[in-house]
C-alpha positions as CSV (number, residue, x, y, z in Angstrom):
1,M,-267.4,77.3,73.9
2,S,-265.2,80.2,73.0
3,T,-261.6,79.4,71.8
4,A,-259.2,80.3,69.1
5,L,-260.8,77.4,67.1
6,E,-263.6,79.8,66.2
7,H,-261.4,82.6,65.1
8,G,-258.5,81.1,63.1
9,Q,-254.8,81.9,63.4
10,A,-253.7,84.9,65.5
11,E,-252.9,88.0,63.5
12,S,-249.9,90.1,64.1
13,G,-250.4,92.4,67.1
14,D,-249.3,93.3,70.6
15,A,-251.1,92.6,73.8
16,T,-253.4,95.6,73.4
17,G,-254.7,94.2,70.2
18,L,-252.7,96.6,68.1
19,G,-249.5,94.6,67.4
20,R,-248.2,91.1,68.0
21,I,-250.4,88.7,69.9
22,V,-249.0,87.4,73.2
23,E,-248.3,83.7,73.0
24,P,-249.8,81.3,75.6
25,G,-247.4,80.9,78.5
26,T,-246.0,84.5,78.3
27,I,-248.6,86.1,80.5
28,D,-247.0,88.1,83.2
29,V,-248.1,86.7,86.5
30,S,-245.1,87.9,88.5
31,H,-247.4,89.7,91.0
32,G,-249.7,86.7,91.5
33,P,-253.0,87.5,89.8
34,I,-253.7,86.2,86.4
35,L,-257.0,88.1,86.1
36,Y,-257.7,91.5,87.6
37,L,-260.9,93.5,87.5
38,E,-261.1,97.0,88.9
39,D,-264.2,99.2,89.2
40,V,-265.9,97.5,86.3
41,T,-269.3,99.0,85.7
42,V,-271.7,97.8,83.0
43,R,-274.9,99.8,82.2
44,F,-277.8,98.6,80.1
45,D,-280.4,101.4,79.5
46,G,-279.7,102.8,82.9
47,F,-279.5,99.4,84.8
48,R,-276.2,98.6,86.3
49,A,-275.5,94.9,85.6
50,L,-272.1,95.4,87.2
51,N,-271.4,98.1,89.7
52,K,-267.8,99.0,90.4
53,L,-266.9,95.3,90.5
54,N,-263.3,94.5,92.0
55,L,-262.1,91.0,91.7
56,S,-258.8,89.2,91.2
57,I,-257.8,85.6,90.6
58,D,-254.3,84.2,91.3
59,H,-252.3,82.2,88.8
60,G,-253.2,78.6,89.1
61,E,-256.2,79.2,91.3
62,L,-259.7,77.6,91.0
63,R,-262.2,80.2,92.1
64,C,-265.9,79.5,92.6
65,V,-268.3,82.4,92.1
66,I,-271.9,82.2,93.4
67,G,-274.8,84.5,93.8
68,P,-278.5,85.0,93.0
69,N,-279.8,85.3,89.5
70,G,-279.2,88.8,88.2
71,A,-276.1,89.2,90.3
72,G,-274.0,90.0,87.3
73,K,-272.1,86.6,87.1
74,T,-272.6,86.1,83.3
75,T,-272.1,89.7,82.5
76,M,-268.8,89.6,84.3
77,M,-267.7,86.7,82.0
78,D,-269.0,88.6,79.0
79,V,-266.7,91.5,79.9
80,I,-263.7,89.3,80.5
81,T,-264.1,87.6,77.1
82,G,-264.9,90.7,75.2
83,K,-268.5,89.7,74.4
84,T,-269.6,92.9,76.3
85,G,-267.1,95.7,76.0
86,P,-266.7,99.5,75.3
87,R,-267.5,98.8,71.7
88,N,-271.0,97.6,72.3
89,A,-272.1,98.6,75.8
90,N,-271.7,101.3,78.3
91,V,-268.7,99.7,80.1
92,S,-266.0,101.3,82.3
93,G,-263.2,100.1,84.5
94,R,-260.1,98.0,84.0
95,V,-259.7,94.3,83.1
96,F,-256.2,92.8,82.8
97,L,-254.9,89.3,82.1
98,G,-251.7,89.2,84.1
99,Q,-249.8,92.5,84.4
100,T,-249.8,93.8,80.9
101,I,-252.7,92.4,78.7
102,D,-255.5,95.0,78.7
103,L,-258.6,93.0,77.8
104,M,-260.7,96.1,77.5
105,R,-258.7,97.1,74.4
106,M,-259.0,93.8,72.7
107,T,-261.6,92.2,70.5
108,E,-263.4,88.9,71.4
109,P,-261.3,86.8,68.9
110,R,-258.0,88.1,70.2
111,I,-259.0,87.5,73.8
112,A,-259.6,83.9,72.9
113,Q,-256.2,83.8,71.1
114,V,-254.2,85.0,74.2
115,G,-255.3,82.1,76.3
116,I,-258.8,82.6,77.7
117,G,-261.3,79.6,77.1
118,R,-265.0,79.9,78.0
119,K,-267.5,77.2,78.5
120,F,-271.2,78.2,78.3
121,Q,-273.9,76.4,80.2
122,K,-275.2,74.4,77.2
123,P,-272.6,72.1,75.6
124,T,-271.4,72.9,72.1
125,V,-269.8,70.0,70.3
126,F,-269.7,68.7,66.8
127,E,-272.4,66.1,67.2
128,Q,-271.9,64.3,63.9
129,H,-268.2,63.8,64.5
130,A,-266.6,61.2,66.7
131,V,-265.3,62.3,70.1
132,W,-261.7,61.8,68.9
133,E,-262.4,64.1,65.9
134,N,-263.9,66.8,68.2
135,L,-260.7,66.9,70.1
136,E,-258.6,66.9,66.9
137,L,-260.6,69.8,65.4
138,A,-260.2,71.8,68.6
139,M,-256.4,71.3,68.8
140,Q,-254.4,74.5,68.9
141,A,-252.9,74.9,65.4
142,D,-252.8,77.1,62.3
143,K,-256.4,77.1,61.2
144,R,-256.0,79.1,58.0
145,W,-257.6,77.2,55.1
146,W,-254.4,76.7,53.2
147,S,-252.6,75.2,56.3
148,S,-255.7,73.1,57.1
149,L,-255.7,71.4,53.7
150,S,-252.3,69.8,54.2
151,A,-252.5,69.4,58.0
152,R,-251.6,65.9,59.4
153,L,-251.9,64.8,63.0
154,T,-248.5,64.5,64.5
155,A,-247.4,61.9,67.1
156,A,-247.3,64.6,69.8
157,G,-250.9,65.6,68.8
158,H,-252.0,62.0,68.9
159,R,-250.6,61.7,72.5
160,R,-252.4,64.9,73.5
161,I,-255.7,63.6,72.3
162,E,-255.2,60.3,74.2
163,Q,-254.2,62.2,77.3
164,T,-257.3,64.4,77.1
165,L,-259.5,61.4,76.6
166,A,-258.1,59.8,79.7
167,L,-258.4,63.0,81.6
168,T,-262.0,63.4,80.7
169,G,-262.9,59.8,81.1
170,L,-264.0,59.4,77.5
171,E,-261.5,56.7,76.3
172,A,-264.3,54.2,75.8
173,E,-266.3,56.8,73.8
174,A,-263.5,57.9,71.5
175,Y,-265.0,56.7,68.2
176,R,-268.7,57.3,69.1
177,P,-270.5,60.3,67.5
178,A,-270.5,63.1,70.1
179,G,-274.3,63.4,69.5
180,L,-274.8,60.0,71.2
181,L,-273.1,61.0,74.4
182,S,-274.9,61.7,77.6
183,H,-275.3,65.4,78.8
184,G,-272.5,65.0,81.3
185,Q,-270.3,63.4,78.8
186,K,-270.9,66.2,76.3
187,Q,-269.9,68.7,79.0
188,R,-266.6,66.9,79.7
189,L,-266.0,66.6,75.9
190,E,-266.4,70.4,75.5
191,I,-264.0,71.0,78.5
192,G,-261.6,68.6,76.7
193,M,-261.9,70.6,73.5
194,L,-261.0,73.8,75.5
195,L,-258.1,72.0,77.0
196,M,-256.8,71.1,73.5
197,Q,-256.4,74.9,73.1
198,Q,-254.1,75.0,76.1
199,P,-255.9,77.9,77.8
200,Q,-254.2,79.9,80.5
201,L,-257.6,80.8,82.1
202,L,-260.7,78.7,81.8
203,L,-264.1,80.2,82.5
204,L,-267.1,77.8,83.1
205,D,-270.6,79.1,83.5
206,E,-272.9,76.7,85.5
207,P,-271.2,73.5,84.0
208,V,-273.3,71.0,86.1
209,A,-276.8,72.3,85.2
210,G,-278.8,69.4,84.0
211,M,-276.4,66.7,85.3
212,T,-277.1,63.8,87.6
213,D,-275.4,63.6,91.0
214,E,-272.9,61.1,89.6
215,E,-272.0,63.3,86.6
216,T,-271.7,66.3,88.9
217,M,-269.1,64.5,91.0
218,Q,-267.3,63.2,87.9
219,L,-266.9,66.8,86.7
220,A,-265.7,68.0,90.1
221,S,-263.0,65.3,90.0
222,L,-262.0,66.4,86.5
223,L,-261.7,70.1,87.5
224,N,-259.8,69.2,90.7
225,G,-257.4,67.2,88.6
226,L,-256.7,70.3,86.5
227,R,-255.5,72.3,89.4
228,G,-252.1,73.8,88.5
229,S,-252.4,73.2,84.8
230,C,-254.5,76.4,84.3
231,S,-256.4,79.0,86.3
232,M,-260.1,78.5,86.5
233,M,-263.3,80.5,87.4
234,V,-266.4,78.4,88.0
235,V,-269.8,80.2,88.2
236,E,-272.3,77.7,89.8
237,H,-275.5,77.4,91.9
238,D,-275.0,73.8,93.0
239,M,-273.6,74.2,96.5
240,E,-272.5,70.5,96.7
241,F,-270.5,71.0,93.5
242,V,-269.0,74.2,94.9
243,A,-268.1,72.4,98.1
244,A,-266.4,69.6,96.1
245,L,-264.2,72.2,94.4
246,A,-263.6,74.7,97.1
247,G,-263.0,72.3,99.9
248,A,-262.1,73.8,103.3
249,A,-259.5,76.3,102.2
250,G,-260.5,77.5,98.6
251,K,-261.8,80.9,98.0
252,V,-265.4,81.6,97.1
253,T,-266.7,84.9,95.8
254,V,-270.3,85.9,96.2
255,L,-271.7,88.5,93.8
256,A,-275.0,90.5,94.4
257,E,-276.3,93.5,92.5
258,G,-273.2,93.6,90.3
259,S,-270.5,93.8,92.9
260,V,-268.7,91.5,95.4
261,L,-270.9,90.9,98.5
262,A,-268.5,88.6,100.3
263,E,-265.4,86.5,99.7
264,G,-263.6,83.9,101.7
265,T,-263.8,80.2,102.4
266,L,-267.1,78.4,101.6
267,D,-267.8,78.0,105.3
268,S,-267.2,81.7,106.0
269,V,-269.5,82.9,103.3
270,K,-272.2,80.4,104.2
271,H,-272.3,81.9,107.6
272,D,-272.2,85.6,106.4
273,E,-275.5,87.3,107.3
274,R,-275.4,89.3,104.1
275,V,-275.1,86.1,102.0
276,I,-277.7,84.3,103.9
277,E,-280.2,87.2,103.4
278,S,-279.5,87.8,99.7
279,Y,-278.8,84.3,98.4
280,L,-278.7,81.2,100.6
281,G,-281.7,81.9,102.8
282,R,-282.2,80.4,106.3
């Protein structure tokens, strides 16, 4: 999980990482996309993990991204969140959050602070703490030590935790140690922790890996319920889960060899000969 929780209070700075940090909710999406990647190429020792990748996600959209192993899906998320960037890899191209926030000029902590939350495949929660405490610790707030010493949970914060417990279906587990939760419950808790940060864009990397069928559908219901509250990119291999999210009209992007192979509804990409050949098989 990557959120501002890990990085403390935003420093003064502008959207480029040089001046005042843009507050959540002020991202310019007047032209539609909240995320825009143009000609993004990433090279590792001559190997192109991404090859002139072009991709955009509209404000409020839930986009599913599929593709074979090695297609560049995780590298794409690494670039968006600053884990892989011009400072530590051979990276070129443009990556913007909204119209004005140049993510390629920002550090990983600052990218988290402007409203991008990322969930990795393996759940990361505070296992010795109760579910309620995990959500409270993740709440967007001033995390500098002198502020934390005197911090008190407000009535509004109390309501937000209760709402997040209801949204994630964890009300009955509120006072259980997070380490005692099932795998699927931990995954939902971590998403709840990200939601406490009020992200503008949520990135989820194979969130249903290791889940039972029931847990998979519970998570699909949770993410579908989040539509409109934030934009989401979901990288996944489980096609039933993708179908539950994309439905008949949602857009699915297929990556292969570091670039977009196909894009459209799930039905259209499933019948695309290039996708069948490189990923789905016959």
